[in-house]
Backbone atoms as SQL, in Angstrom:
CREATE TABLE atoms (id INTEGER PRIMARY KEY, chain TEXT, resi INTEGER, resn TEXT, atom TEXT, x REAL, y REAL, z REAL);
INSERT INTO atoms VALUES
  (1, 'A', 1, 'UNK', 'N', -0.193, -8.646, 54.411),
  (2, 'A', 1, 'UNK', 'CA', 0.515, -7.438, 54.859),
  (3, 'A', 1, 'UNK', 'C', 0.542, -6.421, 53.718),
  (4, 'A', 2, 'UNK', 'N', 0.546, -5.166, 54.048),
  (5, 'A', 2, 'UNK', 'CA', 0.476, -4.092, 53.067),
  (6, 'A', 2, 'UNK', 'C', 1.696, -4.023, 52.163),
  (7, 'A', 3, 'UNK', 'N', 2.860, -4.361, 52.703),
  (8, 'A', 3, 'UNK', 'CA', 4.074, -4.336, 51.880),
  (9, 'A', 3, 'UNK', 'C', 3.946, -5.329, 50.736),
  (10, 'A', 4, 'UNK', 'N', 3.380, -6.495, 51.015),
  (11, 'A', 4, 'UNK', 'CA', 3.194, -7.493, 49.976),
  (12, 'A', 4, 'UNK', 'C', 2.162, -7.034, 48.940),
  (13, 'A', 5, 'UNK', 'N', 1.108, -6.360, 49.409),
  (14, 'A', 5, 'UNK', 'CA', 0.114, -5.814, 48.465),
  (15, 'A', 5, 'UNK', 'C', 0.767, -4.782, 47.557),
  (16, 'A', 6, 'UNK', 'N', 1.621, -3.942, 48.139),
  (17, 'A', 6, 'UNK', 'CA', 2.321, -2.932, 47.353),
  (18, 'A', 6, 'UNK', 'C', 3.205, -3.598, 46.310),
  (19, 'A', 7, 'UNK', 'N', 3.950, -4.606, 46.714),
  (20, 'A', 7, 'UNK', 'CA', 4.812, -5.316, 45.768),
  (21, 'A', 7, 'UNK', 'C', 3.981, -5.973, 44.670),
  (22, 'A', 8, 'UNK', 'N', 2.843, -6.511, 45.024),
  (23, 'A', 8, 'UNK', 'CA', 1.964, -7.134, 44.040),
  (24, 'A', 8, 'UNK', 'C', 1.519, -6.118, 42.989),
  (25, 'A', 9, 'UNK', 'N', 1.122, -4.938, 43.428),
  (26, 'A', 9, 'UNK', 'CA', 0.708, -3.891, 42.486),
  (27, 'A', 9, 'UNK', 'C', 1.900, -3.448, 41.642),
  (28, 'A', 10, 'UNK', 'N', 3.042, -3.200, 42.291),
  (29, 'A', 10, 'UNK', 'CA', 4.224, -2.742, 41.551),
  (30, 'A', 10, 'UNK', 'C', 4.705, -3.772, 40.538),
  (31, 'A', 11, 'UNK', 'N', 4.499, -5.044, 40.826),
  (32, 'A', 11, 'UNK', 'CA', 4.957, -6.090, 39.907),
  (33, 'A', 11, 'UNK', 'C', 4.222, -6.024, 38.570),
  (34, 'A', 12, 'UNK', 'N', 3.130, -5.287, 38.516),
  (35, 'A', 12, 'UNK', 'CA', 2.406, -5.074, 37.257),
  (36, 'A', 12, 'UNK', 'C', 2.815, -3.762, 36.582),
  (37, 'A', 13, 'UNK', 'N', 3.820, -3.096, 37.170),
  (38, 'A', 13, 'UNK', 'CA', 4.306, -1.824, 36.636),
  (39, 'A', 13, 'UNK', 'C', 5.820, -1.921, 36.447),
  (40, 'A', 14, 'UNK', 'N', 6.212, -2.592, 35.371),
  (41, 'A', 14, 'UNK', 'CA', 7.625, -2.801, 35.069),
  (42, 'A', 14, 'UNK', 'C', 8.057, -1.750, 34.051),
  (43, 'A', 15, 'UNK', 'N', 9.118, -1.025, 34.361),
  (44, 'A', 15, 'UNK', 'CA', 9.657, -0.013, 33.458),
  (45, 'A', 15, 'UNK', 'C', 9.059, 1.361, 33.711),
  (46, 'A', 16, 'UNK', 'N', 9.880, 2.395, 33.468),
  (47, 'A', 16, 'UNK', 'CA', 9.449, 3.750, 33.816),
  (48, 'A', 16, 'UNK', 'C', 8.275, 4.240, 32.989),
  (49, 'A', 17, 'UNK', 'N', 8.034, 3.645, 31.851),
  (50, 'A', 17, 'UNK', 'CA', 6.855, 4.003, 31.069),
  (51, 'A', 17, 'UNK', 'C', 5.561, 3.527, 31.702),
  (52, 'A', 18, 'UNK', 'N', 5.677, 2.706, 32.733),
  (53, 'A', 18, 'UNK', 'CA', 4.507, 2.156, 33.406),
  (54, 'A', 18, 'UNK', 'C', 4.434, 2.590, 34.870),
  (55, 'A', 19, 'UNK', 'N', 5.148, 3.651, 35.211),
  (56, 'A', 19, 'UNK', 'CA', 5.182, 4.129, 36.585),
  (57, 'A', 19, 'UNK', 'C', 3.814, 4.587, 37.064),
  (58, 'A', 20, 'UNK', 'N', 3.675, 4.574, 38.362),
  (59, 'A', 20, 'UNK', 'CA', 2.414, 4.944, 38.986),
  (60, 'A', 20, 'UNK', 'C', 2.716, 5.966, 40.081),
  (61, 'A', 21, 'UNK', 'N', 2.061, 7.100, 40.030),
  (62, 'A', 21, 'UNK', 'CA', 2.258, 8.133, 41.041),
  (63, 'A', 21, 'UNK', 'C', 1.852, 7.648, 42.420),
  (64, 'A', 22, 'UNK', 'N', 2.391, 8.282, 43.446),
  (65, 'A', 22, 'UNK', 'CA', 2.150, 7.834, 44.816),
  (66, 'A', 22, 'UNK', 'C', 0.674, 7.909, 45.185),
  (67, 'A', 23, 'UNK', 'N', -0.040, 8.904, 44.698),
  (68, 'A', 23, 'UNK', 'CA', -1.468, 9.023, 45.032),
  (69, 'A', 23, 'UNK', 'C', -2.252, 7.858, 44.440),
  (70, 'A', 24, 'UNK', 'N', -2.013, 7.547, 43.175),
  (71, 'A', 24, 'UNK', 'CA', -2.704, 6.431, 42.532),
  (72, 'A', 24, 'UNK', 'C', -2.306, 5.105, 43.167),
  (73, 'A', 25, 'UNK', 'N', -1.029, 4.973, 43.502),
  (74, 'A', 25, 'UNK', 'CA', -0.544, 3.749, 44.134),
  (75, 'A', 25, 'UNK', 'C', -1.182, 3.571, 45.513),
  (76, 'A', 26, 'UNK', 'N', -1.261, 4.637, 46.279),
  (77, 'A', 26, 'UNK', 'CA', -1.875, 4.582, 47.605),
  (78, 'A', 26, 'UNK', 'C', -3.344, 4.171, 47.500),
  (79, 'A', 27, 'UNK', 'N', -4.030, 4.692, 46.508),
  (80, 'A', 27, 'UNK', 'CA', -5.434, 4.353, 46.308),
  (81, 'A', 27, 'UNK', 'C', -5.599, 2.869, 45.970),
  (82, 'A', 28, 'UNK', 'N', -4.742, 2.361, 45.092),
  (83, 'A', 28, 'UNK', 'CA', -4.832, 0.947, 44.698),
  (84, 'A', 28, 'UNK', 'C', -4.530, -0.002, 45.850),
  (85, 'A', 29, 'UNK', 'N', -3.575, 0.391, 46.690),
  (86, 'A', 29, 'UNK', 'CA', -3.137, -0.485, 47.781),
  (87, 'A', 29, 'UNK', 'C', -3.974, -0.271, 49.042),
  (88, 'A', 30, 'UNK', 'N', -4.663, 0.872, 49.130),
  (89, 'A', 30, 'UNK', 'CA', -5.473, 1.163, 50.304),
  (90, 'A', 30, 'UNK', 'C', -4.659, 1.661, 51.483),
  (91, 'A', 31, 'UNK', 'N', -3.647, 2.484, 51.169),
  (92, 'A', 31, 'UNK', 'CA', -2.775, 3.038, 52.200),
  (93, 'A', 31, 'UNK', 'C', -2.706, 4.547, 52.061),
  (94, 'A', 32, 'UNK', 'N', -2.198, 5.192, 53.095),
  (95, 'A', 32, 'UNK', 'CA', -1.862, 6.612, 53.001),
  (96, 'A', 32, 'UNK', 'C', -0.574, 6.748, 52.189),
  (97, 'A', 33, 'UNK', 'N', -0.384, 7.897, 51.560),
  (98, 'A', 33, 'UNK', 'CA', 0.811, 8.127, 50.745),
  (99, 'A', 33, 'UNK', 'C', 2.084, 7.945, 51.558),
  (100, 'A', 34, 'UNK', 'N', 2.081, 8.407, 52.788),
  (101, 'A', 34, 'UNK', 'CA', 3.256, 8.275, 53.648),
  (102, 'A', 34, 'UNK', 'C', 3.597, 6.795, 53.877),
  (103, 'A', 35, 'UNK', 'N', 2.564, 5.969, 54.054),
  (104, 'A', 35, 'UNK', 'CA', 2.785, 4.534, 54.248),
  (105, 'A', 35, 'UNK', 'C', 3.361, 3.896, 52.986),
  (106, 'A', 36, 'UNK', 'N', 2.877, 4.335, 51.827),
  (107, 'A', 36, 'UNK', 'CA', 3.410, 3.819, 50.565),
  (108, 'A', 36, 'UNK', 'C', 4.901, 4.112, 50.486),
  (109, 'A', 37, 'UNK', 'N', 5.291, 5.349, 50.800),
  (110, 'A', 37, 'UNK', 'CA', 6.709, 5.717, 50.736),
  (111, 'A', 37, 'UNK', 'C', 7.542, 4.889, 51.714),
  (112, 'A', 38, 'UNK', 'N', 7.002, 4.625, 52.883),
  (113, 'A', 38, 'UNK', 'CA', 7.718, 3.821, 53.863),
  (114, 'A', 38, 'UNK', 'C', 7.899, 2.392, 53.349),
  (115, 'A', 39, 'UNK', 'N', 6.841, 1.816, 52.779),
  (116, 'A', 39, 'UNK', 'CA', 6.940, 0.454, 52.264),
  (117, 'A', 39, 'UNK', 'C', 7.843, 0.372, 51.032),
  (118, 'A', 40, 'UNK', 'N', 7.883, 1.443, 50.233),
  (119, 'A', 40, 'UNK', 'CA', 8.827, 1.480, 49.111),
  (120, 'A', 40, 'UNK', 'C', 10.248, 1.398, 49.660),
  (121, 'A', 41, 'UNK', 'N', 10.518, 2.169, 50.705),
  (122, 'A', 41, 'UNK', 'CA', 11.842, 2.116, 51.342),
  (123, 'A', 41, 'UNK', 'C', 12.127, 0.722, 51.876),
  (124, 'A', 42, 'UNK', 'N', 11.146, 0.117, 52.527),
  (125, 'A', 42, 'UNK', 'CA', 11.322, -1.247, 53.049),
  (126, 'A', 42, 'UNK', 'C', 11.623, -2.230, 51.924),
  (127, 'A', 43, 'UNK', 'N', 10.894, -2.133, 50.816),
  (128, 'A', 43, 'UNK', 'CA', 11.133, -3.033, 49.685),
  (129, 'A', 43, 'UNK', 'C', 12.539, -2.836, 49.118),
  (130, 'A', 44, 'UNK', 'N', 12.959, -1.590, 49.010),
  (131, 'A', 44, 'UNK', 'CA', 14.320, -1.318, 48.528),
  (132, 'A', 44, 'UNK', 'C', 15.352, -1.914, 49.475),
  (133, 'A', 45, 'UNK', 'N', 15.112, -1.794, 50.774),
  (134, 'A', 45, 'UNK', 'CA', 16.041, -2.383, 51.744),
  (135, 'A', 45, 'UNK', 'C', 16.045, -3.904, 51.651),
  (136, 'A', 46, 'UNK', 'N', 14.943, -4.475, 51.202),
  (137, 'A', 46, 'UNK', 'CA', 14.864, -5.922, 50.984),
  (138, 'A', 46, 'UNK', 'C', 15.522, -6.344, 49.678),
  (139, 'A', 47, 'UNK', 'N', 15.969, -5.367, 48.882),
  (140, 'A', 47, 'UNK', 'CA', 16.646, -5.676, 47.630),
  (141, 'A', 47, 'UNK', 'C', 15.762, -5.671, 46.395),
  (142, 'A', 48, 'UNK', 'N', 14.518, -5.235, 46.539),
  (143, 'A', 48, 'UNK', 'CA', 13.613, -5.138, 45.389),
  (144, 'A', 48, 'UNK', 'C', 13.948, -3.866, 44.626),
  (145, 'A', 49, 'UNK', 'N', 14.077, -3.964, 43.316),
  (146, 'A', 49, 'UNK', 'CA', 14.497, -2.837, 42.471),
  (147, 'A', 49, 'UNK', 'C', 13.326, -1.897, 42.197),
  (148, 'A', 50, 'UNK', 'N', 12.825, -1.254, 43.261),
  (149, 'A', 50, 'UNK', 'CA', 11.741, -0.281, 43.109),
  (150, 'A', 50, 'UNK', 'C', 12.369, 1.047, 42.712),
  (151, 'A', 51, 'UNK', 'N', 11.993, 1.504, 41.547),
  (152, 'A', 51, 'UNK', 'CA', 12.474, 2.785, 41.050),
  (153, 'A', 51, 'UNK', 'C', 11.380, 3.815, 41.247),
  (154, 'A', 52, 'UNK', 'N', 11.776, 5.056, 41.167),
  (155, 'A', 52, 'UNK', 'CA', 10.774, 6.100, 41.260),
  (156, 'A', 52, 'UNK', 'C', 11.375, 7.482, 41.232),
  (157, 'A', 53, 'UNK', 'N', 10.694, 8.353, 40.537),
  (158, 'A', 53, 'UNK', 'CA', 11.026, 9.770, 40.514),
  (159, 'A', 53, 'UNK', 'C', 9.706, 10.530, 40.468),
  (160, 'A', 54, 'UNK', 'N', 9.725, 11.807, 40.813),
  (161, 'A', 54, 'UNK', 'CA', 8.483, 12.582, 40.726),
  (162, 'A', 54, 'UNK', 'C', 7.900, 12.591, 39.309),
  (163, 'A', 55, 'UNK', 'N', 8.733, 12.498, 38.300),
  (164, 'A', 55, 'UNK', 'CA', 8.272, 12.526, 36.909),
  (165, 'A', 55, 'UNK', 'C', 7.605, 11.234, 36.478),
  (166, 'A', 56, 'UNK', 'N', 8.183, 10.088, 36.863),
  (167, 'A', 56, 'UNK', 'CA', 7.721, 8.803, 36.356),
  (168, 'A', 56, 'UNK', 'C', 6.904, 7.991, 37.354),
  (169, 'A', 57, 'UNK', 'N', 6.861, 8.382, 38.600),
  (170, 'A', 57, 'UNK', 'CA', 6.162, 7.604, 39.606),
  (171, 'A', 57, 'UNK', 'C', 6.999, 6.404, 40.024),
  (172, 'A', 58, 'UNK', 'N', 6.355, 5.450, 40.684),
  (173, 'A', 58, 'UNK', 'CA', 7.047, 4.245, 41.157),
  (174, 'A', 58, 'UNK', 'C', 6.826, 3.105, 40.181),
  (175, 'A', 59, 'UNK', 'N', 7.854, 2.272, 40.032),
  (176, 'A', 59, 'UNK', 'CA', 7.798, 1.114, 39.150),
  (177, 'A', 59, 'UNK', 'C', 8.958, 0.188, 39.486),
  (178, 'A', 60, 'UNK', 'N', 8.873, -1.032, 38.995),
  (179, 'A', 60, 'UNK', 'CA', 9.977, -1.977, 39.135),
  (180, 'A', 60, 'UNK', 'C', 10.902, -1.780, 37.933),
  (181, 'A', 61, 'UNK', 'N', 12.194, -1.722, 38.187),
  (182, 'A', 61, 'UNK', 'CA', 13.165, -1.515, 37.106),
  (183, 'A', 61, 'UNK', 'C', 13.007, -2.590, 36.040),
  (184, 'A', 62, 'UNK', 'N', 12.949, -2.137, 34.808),
  (185, 'A', 62, 'UNK', 'CA', 12.891, -3.055, 33.682),
  (186, 'A', 62, 'UNK', 'C', 14.255, -3.244, 33.042),
  (187, 'A', 63, 'UNK', 'N', 15.159, -2.296, 33.322),
  (188, 'A', 63, 'UNK', 'CA', 16.511, -2.358, 32.757),
  (189, 'A', 63, 'UNK', 'C', 17.515, -1.869, 33.806),
  (190, 'A', 64, 'UNK', 'N', 18.771, -2.191, 33.552),
  (191, 'A', 64, 'UNK', 'CA', 19.839, -1.713, 34.429),
  (192, 'A', 64, 'UNK', 'C', 19.926, -0.181, 34.379),
  (193, 'A', 65, 'UNK', 'N', 19.629, 0.398, 33.227),
  (194, 'A', 65, 'UNK', 'CA', 19.678, 1.859, 33.096),
  (195, 'A', 65, 'UNK', 'C', 18.627, 2.534, 33.971),
  (196, 'A', 66, 'UNK', 'N', 17.438, 1.946, 34.036),
  (197, 'A', 66, 'UNK', 'CA', 16.406, 2.524, 34.896),
  (198, 'A', 66, 'UNK', 'C', 16.822, 2.471, 36.361),
  (199, 'A', 67, 'UNK', 'N', 17.404, 1.370, 36.749),
  (200, 'A', 67, 'UNK', 'CA', 17.884, 1.246, 38.127),
  (201, 'A', 67, 'UNK', 'C', 18.974, 2.278, 38.401),
  (202, 'A', 68, 'UNK', 'N', 19.885, 2.464, 37.453),
  (203, 'A', 68, 'UNK', 'CA', 20.954, 3.449, 37.613),
  (204, 'A', 68, 'UNK', 'C', 20.392, 4.865, 37.708),
  (205, 'A', 69, 'UNK', 'N', 19.382, 5.188, 36.903),
  (206, 'A', 69, 'UNK', 'CA', 18.752, 6.514, 36.975),
  (207, 'A', 69, 'UNK', 'C', 18.183, 6.770, 38.364),
  (208, 'A', 70, 'UNK', 'N', 17.530, 5.758, 38.929),
  (209, 'A', 70, 'UNK', 'CA', 16.966, 5.918, 40.269),
  (210, 'A', 70, 'UNK', 'C', 18.064, 6.070, 41.305),
  (211, 'A', 71, 'UNK', 'N', 19.136, 5.294, 41.173),
  (212, 'A', 71, 'UNK', 'CA', 20.261, 5.426, 42.108),
  (213, 'A', 71, 'UNK', 'C', 20.856, 6.823, 42.036),
  (214, 'A', 72, 'UNK', 'N', 21.004, 7.356, 40.837),
  (215, 'A', 72, 'UNK', 'CA', 21.526, 8.718, 40.675),
  (216, 'A', 72, 'UNK', 'C', 20.574, 9.743, 41.296),
  (217, 'A', 73, 'UNK', 'N', 19.264, 9.562, 41.088),
  (218, 'A', 73, 'UNK', 'CA', 18.268, 10.459, 41.680),
  (219, 'A', 73, 'UNK', 'C', 18.381, 10.440, 43.201),
  (220, 'A', 74, 'UNK', 'N', 18.467, 9.245, 43.777),
  (221, 'A', 74, 'UNK', 'CA', 18.566, 9.127, 45.237),
  (222, 'A', 74, 'UNK', 'C', 19.865, 9.730, 45.760),
  (223, 'A', 75, 'UNK', 'N', 20.957, 9.533, 45.033),
  (224, 'A', 75, 'UNK', 'CA', 22.240, 10.111, 45.441),
  (225, 'A', 75, 'UNK', 'C', 22.176, 11.633, 45.439),
  (226, 'A', 76, 'UNK', 'N', 21.605, 12.201, 44.382),
  (227, 'A', 76, 'UNK', 'CA', 21.501, 13.666, 44.306),
  (228, 'A', 76, 'UNK', 'C', 20.628, 14.213, 45.436),
  (229, 'A', 77, 'UNK', 'N', 19.545, 13.510, 45.740),
  (230, 'A', 77, 'UNK', 'CA', 18.679, 13.932, 46.835),
  (231, 'A', 77, 'UNK', 'C', 19.424, 13.874, 48.168),
  (232, 'A', 78, 'UNK', 'N', 20.200, 12.808, 48.360),
  (233, 'A', 78, 'UNK', 'CA', 20.971, 12.669, 49.605),
  (234, 'A', 78, 'UNK', 'C', 22.035, 13.762, 49.701),
  (235, 'A', 79, 'UNK', 'N', 22.720, 14.041, 48.607),
  (236, 'A', 79, 'UNK', 'CA', 23.744, 15.091, 48.627),
  (237, 'A', 79, 'UNK', 'C', 23.117, 16.462, 48.878),
  (238, 'A', 80, 'UNK', 'N', 21.936, 16.691, 48.340),
  (239, 'A', 80, 'UNK', 'CA', 21.248, 17.955, 48.602),
  (240, 'A', 80, 'UNK', 'C', 20.954, 18.085, 50.101),
  (241, 'A', 81, 'UNK', 'N', 20.465, 17.013, 50.709),
  (242, 'A', 81, 'UNK', 'CA', 20.177, 17.033, 52.153),
  (243, 'A', 81, 'UNK', 'C', 21.448, 17.267, 52.957),
  (244, 'A', 82, 'UNK', 'N', 22.541, 16.624, 52.565),
  (245, 'A', 82, 'UNK', 'CA', 23.811, 16.824, 53.267),
  (246, 'A', 82, 'UNK', 'C', 24.326, 18.249, 53.088),
  (247, 'A', 83, 'UNK', 'N', 24.116, 18.828, 51.918),
  (248, 'A', 83, 'UNK', 'CA', 24.514, 20.212, 51.686),
  (249, 'A', 83, 'UNK', 'C', 23.740, 21.144, 52.615),
  (250, 'A', 84, 'UNK', 'N', 22.439, 20.903, 52.752),
  (251, 'A', 84, 'UNK', 'CA', 21.642, 21.717, 53.673),
  (252, 'A', 84, 'UNK', 'C', 22.147, 21.558, 55.105),
  (253, 'A', 85, 'UNK', 'N', 22.435, 20.316, 55.501),
  (254, 'A', 85, 'UNK', 'CA', 22.950, 20.105, 56.857),
  (255, 'A', 85, 'UNK', 'C', 24.273, 20.836, 57.052),
  (256, 'A', 86, 'UNK', 'N', 25.157, 20.758, 56.057),
  (257, 'A', 86, 'UNK', 'CA', 26.459, 21.413, 56.207),
  (258, 'A', 86, 'UNK', 'C', 26.297, 22.922, 56.363),
  (259, 'A', 87, 'UNK', 'N', 25.323, 23.508, 55.674),
  (260, 'A', 87, 'UNK', 'CA', 25.080, 24.945, 55.798),
  (261, 'A', 87, 'UNK', 'C', 24.527, 25.281, 57.180),
  (262, 'A', 88, 'UNK', 'N', 23.612, 24.451, 57.660),
  (263, 'A', 88, 'UNK', 'CA', 23.035, 24.694, 58.985),
  (264, 'A', 88, 'UNK', 'C', 24.089, 24.573, 60.082),
  (265, 'A', 89, 'UNK', 'N', 24.972, 23.613, 59.932),
  (266, 'A', 89, 'UNK', 'CA', 26.014, 23.406, 60.934),
  (267, 'A', 89, 'UNK', 'C', 27.230, 24.308, 60.713),
  (268, 'A', 90, 'UNK', 'N', 27.231, 24.981, 59.549),
  (269, 'A', 90, 'UNK', 'CA', 28.347, 25.832, 59.152),
  (270, 'A', 90, 'UNK', 'C', 29.648, 25.031, 59.089),
  (271, 'A', 91, 'UNK', 'N', 29.520, 23.821, 58.523),
  (272, 'A', 91, 'UNK', 'CA', 30.650, 22.912, 58.325),
  (273, 'A', 91, 'UNK', 'C', 30.739, 22.645, 56.831),
  (274, 'A', 92, 'UNK', 'N', 31.924, 22.752, 56.239),
  (275, 'A', 92, 'UNK', 'CA', 32.039, 22.438, 54.815),
  (276, 'A', 92, 'UNK', 'C', 31.540, 21.019, 54.520),
  (277, 'A', 93, 'UNK', 'N', 30.887, 20.858, 53.380),
  (278, 'A', 93, 'UNK', 'CA', 30.325, 19.564, 53.004),
  (279, 'A', 93, 'UNK', 'C', 31.384, 18.470, 53.021),
  (280, 'A', 94, 'UNK', 'N', 32.563, 18.763, 52.522),
  (281, 'A', 94, 'UNK', 'CA', 33.625, 17.753, 52.501),
  (282, 'A', 94, 'UNK', 'C', 33.960, 17.278, 53.914),
  (283, 'A', 95, 'UNK', 'N', 33.991, 18.196, 54.865),
  (284, 'A', 95, 'UNK', 'CA', 34.261, 17.818, 56.253),
  (285, 'A', 95, 'UNK', 'C', 33.123, 16.976, 56.825),
  (286, 'A', 96, 'UNK', 'N', 31.895, 17.374, 56.513),
  (287, 'A', 96, 'UNK', 'CA', 30.737, 16.644, 57.004),
  (288, 'A', 96, 'UNK', 'C', 30.729, 15.225, 56.436),
  (289, 'A', 97, 'UNK', 'N', 30.945, 15.099, 55.154),
  (290, 'A', 97, 'UNK', 'CA', 30.957, 13.777, 54.503),
  (291, 'A', 97, 'UNK', 'C', 32.086, 12.928, 55.097),
  (292, 'A', 98, 'UNK', 'N', 33.226, 13.539, 55.337),
  (293, 'A', 98, 'UNK', 'CA', 34.330, 12.827, 55.950),
  (294, 'A', 98, 'UNK', 'C', 33.990, 12.331, 57.350),
  (295, 'A', 99, 'UNK', 'N', 33.258, 13.145, 58.093),
  (296, 'A', 99, 'UNK', 'CA', 32.845, 12.769, 59.439),
  (297, 'A', 99, 'UNK', 'C', 31.877, 11.598, 59.412),
  (298, 'A', 100, 'UNK', 'N', 31.073, 11.540, 58.363),
  (299, 'A', 100, 'UNK', 'CA', 30.072, 10.474, 58.258),
  (300, 'A', 100, 'UNK', 'C', 30.634, 9.215, 57.625),
  (301, 'A', 101, 'UNK', 'N', 31.854, 9.281, 57.143),
  (302, 'A', 101, 'UNK', 'CA', 32.514, 8.154, 56.489),
  (303, 'A', 101, 'UNK', 'C', 31.727, 7.634, 55.295),
  (304, 'A', 102, 'UNK', 'N', 31.270, 8.580, 54.460),
  (305, 'A', 102, 'UNK', 'CA', 30.515, 8.223, 53.261),
  (306, 'A', 102, 'UNK', 'C', 31.414, 8.286, 52.052),
  (307, 'A', 103, 'UNK', 'N', 31.137, 7.393, 51.096),
  (308, 'A', 103, 'UNK', 'CA', 31.822, 7.489, 49.816),
  (309, 'A', 103, 'UNK', 'C', 31.180, 8.601, 49.019),
  (310, 'A', 104, 'UNK', 'N', 31.969, 9.345, 48.267),
  (311, 'A', 104, 'UNK', 'CA', 31.397, 10.388, 47.410),
  (312, 'A', 104, 'UNK', 'C', 31.660, 10.066, 45.967);
């Protein structure tokens, strides 16, 4: 399965200094970039510490700090999306977050 191939490749890229961009990763695994992103999400949902940012590419966390950096990146991205939604709906972000029952 492709998810396992992706994990196999990522297991050789431990730490942000060894990150691999999505295009290079897709080429190595033989998938489209969109599929790589989907499988990265699946691996994260499975509890695999796949880190990634546009600057460093994708990699397996080598330290707790790297994992925390990725969590912060994902949180900021999610809050940005929620801010856009709140503007589109013309609902204050605090009200929207409260409606979604999310921790802030």
